[in-house]
C-alpha positions as CSV (number, residue, x, y, z in Angstrom):
1,M,119.6,138.0,195.2
2,M,116.2,136.5,195.9
3,E,115.6,136.4,192.2
4,D,118.9,134.6,191.7
5,K,117.9,131.9,194.2
6,I,114.6,131.5,192.5
7,L,116.3,131.1,189.1
8,E,118.8,128.7,190.6
9,G,115.9,126.7,192.1
10,L,114.1,126.6,188.8
11,A,117.3,125.6,187.0
12,Y,117.4,122.5,189.2
13,A,113.6,121.9,189.3
14,I,112.9,122.1,185.6
15,P,115.3,119.3,184.5
16,A,114.1,117.2,187.5
17,L,110.4,117.8,186.4
18,V,111.2,116.9,182.8
19,T,113.1,113.8,183.8
20,G,110.3,112.8,186.2
21,G,107.6,113.4,183.5
22,V,109.6,111.3,180.9
23,A,110.1,108.6,183.5
24,Y,106.3,108.7,184.3
25,F,105.3,108.3,180.7
26,I,107.8,105.5,180.0
27,F,106.8,103.7,183.2
28,S,103.0,104.0,182.6
29,G,103.5,102.8,179.0
30,F,105.4,99.8,180.4
31,L,102.7,99.1,183.0
32,K,99.9,99.3,180.3
33,Q,101.8,96.9,178.0
34,D,102.4,94.5,180.9
35,S,98.7,94.7,181.8
36,R,97.7,93.9,178.2
37,E,100.1,91.0,178.1
38,K,98.7,89.6,181.3
39,K,95.1,89.9,180.0
40,L,96.1,88.1,176.8
41,E,97.9,85.4,178.8
42,M,94.8,84.9,181.0
43,L,92.6,84.7,177.9
44,A,94.8,82.1,176.4
45,N,94.8,80.1,179.6
46,K,91.1,80.4,179.8
47,K,90.7,79.1,176.2
48,K,93.2,76.3,176.9
49,E,91.3,75.2,180.1
50,G,88.0,75.4,178.2
51,L,89.0,73.3,175.3
52,P,88.8,69.9,177.1
53,I,85.3,70.8,178.2
54,K,84.3,71.7,174.7
55,L,85.8,68.6,173.3
56,Q,84.1,66.5,175.8
57,A,80.7,68.1,174.9
58,Y,81.4,67.3,171.2
59,E,82.2,63.7,172.1
60,R,79.0,63.4,174.1
61,M,76.9,64.8,171.2
62,L,78.6,62.5,168.8
63,L,77.9,59.6,171.1
64,F,74.2,60.8,171.3
65,C,74.0,60.7,167.5
66,E,75.4,57.2,167.4
67,R,73.0,56.0,170.0
68,I,70.0,57.4,168.2
69,N,71.1,56.1,164.9
70,P,68.0,54.0,164.0
71,V,69.9,50.8,163.1
72,K,71.9,50.9,166.3
73,L,68.9,51.9,168.3
74,L,66.9,48.9,167.1
75,L,69.8,46.6,167.9
76,R,70.0,48.0,171.4
77,V,66.3,48.4,172.2
78,K,64.3,45.3,171.6
79,P,60.5,45.2,171.5
80,I,58.8,44.1,174.6
81,G,55.7,42.8,172.8
82,D,54.4,42.6,169.3
83,R,52.5,45.8,169.3
84,K,54.2,48.4,166.9
85,E,52.6,51.3,168.9
86,D,54.3,50.2,172.1
87,Y,57.6,49.7,170.3
88,I,57.6,53.1,168.6
89,Q,56.8,54.7,172.0
90,L,59.7,52.8,173.6
91,L,62.1,53.9,170.9
92,I,61.0,57.6,171.1
93,A,61.2,57.5,174.9
94,N,64.7,56.1,174.6
95,I,65.7,58.9,172.1
96,E,64.2,61.6,174.4
97,Q,65.9,60.2,177.4
98,E,69.3,60.2,175.7
99,F,68.6,63.8,174.5
100,E,67.6,65.0,178.0
101,H,70.7,63.4,179.4
102,N,72.9,65.5,177.0
103,L,70.8,68.7,177.0
104,V,73.5,70.7,178.9
105,Q,76.0,70.1,176.2
106,Q,74.5,72.9,174.2
107,L,76.4,75.3,176.4
108,Y,79.7,74.1,175.0
109,I,79.0,73.4,171.3
110,S,78.2,75.9,168.6
111,D,74.6,77.0,168.0
112,E,74.8,75.7,164.5
113,C,75.9,72.3,165.6
114,W,73.3,72.2,168.3
115,N,70.6,73.0,165.7
116,V,71.9,70.2,163.4
117,V,71.8,67.7,166.3
118,I,68.2,68.7,167.1
119,A,67.2,68.5,163.4
120,S,68.8,65.1,163.2
121,K,66.9,63.8,166.3
122,T,63.6,65.2,164.9
123,A,64.2,63.6,161.5
124,V,64.9,60.2,163.1
125,I,61.7,60.4,165.1
126,N,59.7,61.5,162.1
127,T,61.1,58.7,159.9
128,L,60.3,56.1,162.6
129,K,56.7,57.5,162.8
130,Q,56.3,57.3,159.1
131,I,57.6,53.7,158.9
132,V,55.4,52.5,161.8
133,D,52.3,53.6,159.9
134,S,53.1,51.1,157.1
135,S,54.0,48.3,159.5
136,G,51.8,45.5,160.9
137,S,53.7,44.5,164.0
138,A,56.7,45.4,166.1
139,S,58.9,42.8,164.2
140,D,57.5,44.0,160.9
141,F,58.3,47.6,162.0
142,R,61.9,46.6,162.8
143,E,62.4,45.0,159.4
144,N,61.0,48.0,157.6
145,V,63.3,50.4,159.5
146,L,66.3,48.2,158.7
147,L,65.2,48.0,155.1
148,E,64.7,51.8,154.9
149,Y,68.1,52.5,156.3
150,S,69.8,50.0,154.0
151,K,68.7,52.3,151.2
152,K,69.8,55.6,152.7
153,L,72.2,57.0,155.3
154,P,70.7,57.8,158.7
155,Q,70.1,61.5,159.4
156,T,72.5,61.1,162.3
157,D,75.4,60.8,159.9
158,T,74.9,64.4,158.9
159,A,75.0,65.6,162.5
160,V,78.1,63.4,163.1
161,A,79.9,65.0,160.1
162,F,78.9,68.4,161.3
163,L,80.2,67.8,164.8
164,K,83.5,66.4,163.4
165,N,83.9,69.5,161.2
166,D,83.3,71.8,164.2
167,V,85.9,70.0,166.3
168,K,88.5,70.4,163.5
169,K,87.9,74.2,163.6
170,L,88.5,74.1,167.4
171,L,91.8,72.3,167.0
């Protein structure tokens, strides 16, 4: 009699346990899937929210390159006197100030792009230093720079093209 009650209890318990186990596995699978979907959605939102910041950083670096373009720089920054040494220092100080103002943008652009921007800045400064050595005065230096860049594209154009290409990859 007692054995019958135990068997009868097991007859009810086993299907209930099997049903409970199946429900547990199905429900836990559903929760894991839901958790994965929420993580993907959060990641997508994070990327979507970060895109405007990245684009703004690329815009700022493009503007930096345009501002240190030697021809545009000479038009914007006029010599104070006639000494070429004073003028080259003024130009380099202007470039460095622009660079320091945009230094934080490296957080948002690719390392490769950042390196190209730095190389462009360095190349512009080096070219200006080379031209100043063969110039007699500040106005002579300005003419020589304009003449030099009428023959070749400024180094900043390479950086601008690189920045534009990186932005295309983002979009």
